[in-house]
C-alpha positions as a Markdown table, in Angstrom:
| # | Residue | x | y | z |
|---|---|---|---|---|
| 1 | Unk | 79.3 | 93.3 | 128.7 |
| 2 | Unk | 76.6 | 93.7 | 126.0 |
| 3 | Unk | 74.7 | 96.1 | 128.2 |
| 4 | Unk | 77.8 | 98.4 | 128.4 |
| 5 | Unk | 78.0 | 98.4 | 124.6 |
| 6 | Unk | 74.3 | 99.0 | 124.2 |
| 7 | Unk | 74.3 | 101.9 | 126.8 |
| 8 | Unk | 77.2 | 103.5 | 124.9 |
| 9 | Unk | 75.4 | 103.2 | 121.6 |
| 10 | Unk | 72.2 | 104.6 | 123.2 |
| 11 | Unk | 74.0 | 107.9 | 123.7 |
| 12 | Unk | 73.9 | 108.3 | 119.9 |
| 13 | Unk | 71.0 | 106.2 | 118.5 |
| 14 | Unk | 68.1 | 104.1 | 119.9 |
| 15 | Unk | 68.3 | 100.4 | 119.1 |
| 16 | Unk | 65.4 | 98.0 | 118.4 |
| 17 | Unk | 65.6 | 94.4 | 119.6 |
| 18 | Unk | 66.4 | 93.3 | 116.1 |
| 19 | Unk | 69.4 | 95.7 | 115.9 |
| 20 | Unk | 70.7 | 94.5 | 119.3 |
| 21 | Unk | 70.4 | 90.8 | 118.1 |
| 22 | Unk | 72.2 | 91.6 | 114.9 |
| 23 | Unk | 75.1 | 93.1 | 116.9 |
| 24 | Unk | 75.2 | 90.1 | 119.3 |
| 25 | Unk | 75.3 | 87.7 | 116.3 |
| 26 | Unk | 78.6 | 89.4 | 115.2 |
| 27 | Unk | 80.5 | 87.8 | 118.2 |
| 28 | Unk | 82.2 | 91.1 | 119.1 |
| 29 | Unk | 83.5 | 90.5 | 122.6 |
| 30 | Unk | 87.1 | 89.4 | 123.3 |
| 31 | Unk | 88.9 | 88.9 | 126.6 |
| 32 | Unk | 92.5 | 89.9 | 126.2 |
| 33 | Unk | 95.4 | 89.3 | 128.6 |
| 34 | Unk | 97.7 | 92.0 | 129.9 |
| 35 | Unk | 100.8 | 92.4 | 127.6 |
| 36 | Unk | 99.0 | 91.0 | 124.5 |
| 37 | Unk | 100.1 | 92.9 | 121.4 |
| 38 | Unk | 97.0 | 93.5 | 119.3 |
| 39 | Unk | 98.8 | 95.2 | 116.3 |
| 40 | Unk | 102.4 | 95.4 | 115.4 |
| 41 | Unk | 104.2 | 97.9 | 113.2 |
| 42 | Unk | 104.1 | 96.6 | 109.6 |
| 43 | Unk | 100.9 | 94.6 | 110.1 |
| 44 | Unk | 97.7 | 95.1 | 108.2 |
| 45 | Unk | 94.4 | 95.0 | 110.1 |
| 46 | Unk | 90.8 | 95.8 | 109.6 |
| 47 | Unk | 90.0 | 95.6 | 113.4 |
| 48 | Unk | 88.7 | 98.5 | 115.5 |
| 49 | Unk | 88.5 | 98.3 | 119.2 |
| 50 | Unk | 86.0 | 99.5 | 121.8 |
| 51 | Unk | 87.3 | 99.2 | 125.4 |
| 52 | Unk | 84.6 | 97.7 | 127.7 |
| 53 | Unk | 87.0 | 97.1 | 130.5 |
| 54 | Unk | 90.7 | 97.5 | 130.9 |
| 55 | Unk | 93.3 | 99.6 | 129.2 |
| 56 | Unk | 95.1 | 99.5 | 125.8 |
| 57 | Unk | 97.8 | 101.8 | 124.5 |
| 58 | Unk | 99.3 | 102.9 | 121.2 |
| 59 | Unk | 103.1 | 103.3 | 120.9 |
| 60 | Unk | 105.9 | 103.6 | 118.4 |
| 61 | Unk | 109.2 | 101.8 | 118.6 |
| 62 | Unk | 111.9 | 104.4 | 117.8 |
| 63 | Unk | 115.6 | 103.4 | 118.1 |
| 64 | Unk | 114.5 | 100.5 | 120.4 |
| 65 | Unk | 112.6 | 102.8 | 122.7 |
| 66 | Unk | 108.8 | 102.7 | 123.1 |
| 67 | Unk | 107.1 | 106.1 | 122.6 |
| 68 | Unk | 103.5 | 105.9 | 124.0 |
| 69 | Unk | 101.1 | 108.2 | 122.2 |
| 70 | Unk | 97.7 | 107.3 | 123.8 |
| 71 | Unk | 95.9 | 105.2 | 126.3 |
| 72 | Unk | 92.4 | 103.9 | 125.8 |
| 73 | Unk | 90.2 | 102.9 | 128.8 |
| 74 | Unk | 86.6 | 102.1 | 129.4 |
| 75 | Unk | 84.2 | 103.6 | 126.8 |
| 76 | Unk | 87.1 | 104.6 | 124.4 |
| 77 | Unk | 87.1 | 103.7 | 120.8 |
| 78 | Unk | 90.2 | 103.1 | 118.7 |
| 79 | Unk | 90.3 | 102.6 | 114.9 |
| 80 | Unk | 93.9 | 102.4 | 113.9 |
| 81 | Unk | 94.9 | 104.7 | 111.0 |
| 82 | Unk | 95.9 | 101.7 | 108.9 |
| 83 | Unk | 92.3 | 100.5 | 108.8 |
| 84 | Unk | 91.3 | 103.7 | 107.1 |
| 85 | Unk | 94.4 | 104.0 | 104.9 |
| 86 | Unk | 94.6 | 100.3 | 104.2 |
| 87 | Unk | 98.3 | 100.4 | 104.7 |
| 88 | Unk | 100.6 | 98.5 | 107.2 |
| 89 | Unk | 100.5 | 100.0 | 110.7 |
| 90 | Unk | 103.4 | 102.3 | 111.7 |
| 91 | Unk | 102.7 | 101.7 | 115.4 |
| 92 | Unk | 101.8 | 99.1 | 118.0 |
| 93 | Unk | 98.7 | 98.5 | 120.1 |
| 94 | Unk | 99.0 | 96.5 | 123.2 |
| 95 | Unk | 97.0 | 95.7 | 126.4 |
| 96 | Unk | 98.3 | 97.5 | 129.5 |
| 97 | Unk | 95.9 | 95.5 | 131.7 |
| 98 | Unk | 93.6 | 92.5 | 131.3 |
| 99 | Unk | 90.9 | 93.8 | 129.0 |
| 100 | Unk | 87.5 | 93.1 | 127.6 |
| 101 | Unk | 87.2 | 94.6 | 124.1 |
| 102 | Unk | 84.5 | 94.8 | 121.5 |
| 103 | Unk | 86.4 | 94.0 | 118.3 |
| 104 | Unk | 84.8 | 94.8 | 114.9 |
| 105 | Unk | 86.2 | 95.2 | 111.5 |
| 106 | Unk | 85.4 | 97.2 | 108.4 |
| 107 | Unk | 83.5 | 94.3 | 106.7 |
| 108 | Unk | 81.2 | 94.0 | 109.7 |
| 109 | Unk | 80.6 | 97.7 | 109.9 |
| 110 | Unk | 79.7 | 97.8 | 106.2 |
| 111 | Unk | 77.2 | 95.0 | 106.7 |
| 112 | Unk | 75.6 | 96.5 | 109.8 |
| 113 | Unk | 75.4 | 99.9 | 108.1 |
| 114 | Unk | 73.8 | 98.4 | 105.1 |
| 115 | Unk | 71.2 | 96.6 | 107.2 |
| 116 | Unk | 70.7 | 99.4 | 109.7 |
| 117 | Unk | 71.6 | 102.8 | 108.1 |
| 118 | Unk | 71.2 | 104.7 | 111.4 |
| 119 | Unk | 74.5 | 103.1 | 112.6 |
| 120 | Unk | 76.2 | 105.2 | 109.9 |
| 121 | Unk | 74.8 | 108.3 | 111.7 |
| 122 | Unk | 76.2 | 107.1 | 115.0 |
| 123 | Unk | 79.6 | 106.4 | 113.4 |
| 124 | Unk | 79.7 | 109.9 | 111.9 |
| 125 | Unk | 78.8 | 111.5 | 115.2 |
| 126 | Unk | 81.4 | 109.4 | 117.1 |
| 127 | Unk | 84.1 | 110.2 | 114.5 |
| 128 | Unk | 83.4 | 113.9 | 114.8 |
| 129 | Unk | 83.7 | 113.7 | 118.6 |
| 130 | Unk | 86.9 | 111.7 | 118.4 |
| 131 | Unk | 88.5 | 114.1 | 115.9 |
| 132 | Unk | 87.6 | 117.1 | 118.1 |
| 133 | Unk | 89.0 | 115.4 | 121.2 |
| 134 | Unk | 92.2 | 114.4 | 119.4 |
| 135 | Unk | 92.7 | 118.0 | 118.3 |
| 136 | Unk | 92.2 | 119.4 | 121.8 |
| 137 | Unk | 94.6 | 116.7 | 123.2 |
| 138 | Unk | 97.2 | 117.4 | 120.6 |
| 139 | Unk | 97.0 | 121.2 | 121.1 |
| 140 | Unk | 97.3 | 120.8 | 124.9 |
| 141 | Unk | 100.3 | 118.6 | 124.5 |
| 142 | Unk | 102.1 | 120.9 | 122.1 |
| 143 | Unk | 101.5 | 124.0 | 124.2 |
| 144 | Unk | 102.3 | 122.7 | 127.7 |
| 145 | Unk | 105.3 | 121.8 | 129.7 |
| 146 | Unk | 105.8 | 118.3 | 131.1 |
| 147 | Unk | 104.6 | 119.5 | 134.5 |
| 148 | Unk | 101.5 | 121.0 | 133.0 |
| 149 | Unk | 100.9 | 117.8 | 131.0 |
| 150 | Unk | 101.2 | 115.8 | 134.3 |
| 151 | Unk | 98.8 | 118.2 | 136.1 |
| 152 | Unk | 96.3 | 117.9 | 133.2 |
| 153 | Unk | 96.6 | 114.1 | 133.4 |
| 154 | Unk | 95.9 | 114.2 | 137.1 |
| 155 | Unk | 92.9 | 116.3 | 136.5 |
| 156 | Unk | 91.4 | 114.6 | 133.5 |
| 157 | Unk | 92.7 | 111.0 | 133.6 |
| 158 | Unk | 93.7 | 110.3 | 137.3 |
| 159 | Unk | 93.0 | 106.6 | 136.8 |
| 160 | Unk | 96.0 | 106.3 | 134.5 |
| 161 | Unk | 98.4 | 107.1 | 137.3 |
| 162 | Unk | 97.3 | 104.0 | 139.1 |
| 163 | Unk | 96.8 | 101.7 | 136.1 |
| 164 | Unk | 99.8 | 102.4 | 133.9 |
| 165 | Unk | 103.4 | 101.5 | 134.6 |
| 166 | Unk | 105.5 | 104.6 | 135.3 |
| 167 | Unk | 107.8 | 104.2 | 132.3 |
| 168 | Unk | 104.8 | 104.1 | 129.9 |
| 169 | Unk | 103.2 | 107.1 | 131.7 |
| 170 | Unk | 106.5 | 109.0 | 131.4 |
| 171 | Unk | 106.8 | 108.2 | 127.7 |
| 172 | Unk | 103.2 | 109.4 | 127.2 |
| 173 | Unk | 104.1 | 112.7 | 128.9 |
| 174 | Unk | 107.2 | 113.0 | 126.7 |
| 175 | Unk | 109.7 | 112.6 | 129.5 |
| 176 | Unk | 112.0 | 110.0 | 131.0 |
| 177 | Unk | 110.9 | 107.9 | 134.0 |
| 178 | Unk | 113.5 | 109.6 | 136.2 |
| 179 | Unk | 112.1 | 113.0 | 135.2 |
| 180 | Unk | 108.6 | 111.8 | 136.2 |
| 181 | Unk | 109.9 | 110.7 | 139.6 |
| 182 | Unk | 111.5 | 114.1 | 140.1 |
| 183 | Unk | 108.4 | 115.9 | 139.0 |
| 184 | Unk | 106.2 | 113.9 | 141.4 |
| 185 | Unk | 108.7 | 114.6 | 144.2 |
| 186 | Unk | 108.6 | 118.3 | 143.5 |
| 187 | Unk | 104.8 | 118.3 | 143.5 |
| 188 | Unk | 104.7 | 116.5 | 146.9 |
| 189 | Unk | 107.0 | 119.2 | 148.4 |
| 190 | Unk | 104.8 | 121.9 | 147.0 |
| 191 | Unk | 101.7 | 120.4 | 148.7 |
| 192 | Unk | 103.3 | 120.5 | 152.1 |
C-alpha cells in the first residue's frame, strides 16, 4: 500500500528515502470494513482520507433520508469541511466497500510540512486540482438532467455502477431508486 501512496505523491513532488521513512513512521494505513461510519453529523474530526483501495461516500441525513453527495474511490482525497472550519460536521462519511485508507490529521500534516516544506507545495497543488474538479462537477450537476447525469456517470465513473448500491447511486444522481430503474430500462430500449 505504501507504494500506491508514494506513486501518488510522486505526481507532485519527488521524495527522498528520509521523507518516505518519515511518512511511514506516521502509521497512516487503516483497513476499514464496509458499512463503517468514519464521521457522523455533529462530530468533530481532524482526519483526512486518501483512498488506496475501496470506496467511501459523503451524505447528509435529511428528514430520515440519506442524500449522497460524493463517492471517493482509489486515488481520491477527502478532507472534510469540518477539518478546515474546526466545527462539527454537518454530514456523514461511510465506507461503501471494504477499504484501505491512508488517514492523516491536521497535526501530522503541520509536522510533516515543518520538517519537509515541499509537502506544502504538494498540498497546495492538490487543493487547487480538487477545487477545480469540484467546481466542474457542481456545474455539471446543476446544468444537467438526471439522464445526462447518469450518462456522465457511465462515461466518467463507470466503476461506481458496479460498486455502489442502487439506492445510493440514485441519491447521488438526485433521483429515487425507482426513477433510476426506469431510466436504465429506457436506455436499454434505446440501445436495441
